[in-house]
N, C-alpha and C positions, 0 to 999 in steps of 0.2 A: 024401326022398320022403314021409316021414310028415308033415312040415310042410305039404306040399301037400294031403294029405287032411284036415288040420285046418281049412284055409282054403277047401276046395272048396265047402262049403255057402254061404259068403258070396259066393264068386265066381259060382257058378251062380245064387244068389238075386239077385245084382245084374243078371246078364244077363236073367233072367226078368222082373224088375221093369222093366227098360229096354224090353224088347220088348213087354211088356204096356202100358206107357205109350204107346209109339209106336202100337201097334195101336188103343188106345182113342182117341187123338187122330185117327188116320186115319178110324176109323169115325164119329166125331162130325163131322168135317169133311165127309165124303161124305154122311152123312145130312142134315146141315143144308143142304148145297148142293142136294140133291135136293128138300128141302122148299121152299127158296126158289125153286128153278127152276119149281116148279109154280105159283107166284104170278105169274110173268111171262107175258104174252101170247105166243103163238107167233110173232107178227110181230117182236117185240123180241129173240127168241133168235137172235143172229147165229151161234151155233155149230151150229145145225141147218139 
């Protein structure tokens, strides 16, 4: 049980870093998609 607490910081840090990287990638992909979507005329937006 003591060994778990010794490694808990590395385990939680790994999870936090992973989730932060995924969130940053998703935020960047969504924001760039919105920015690029504003450049397209409304007639060419097949999803609307």
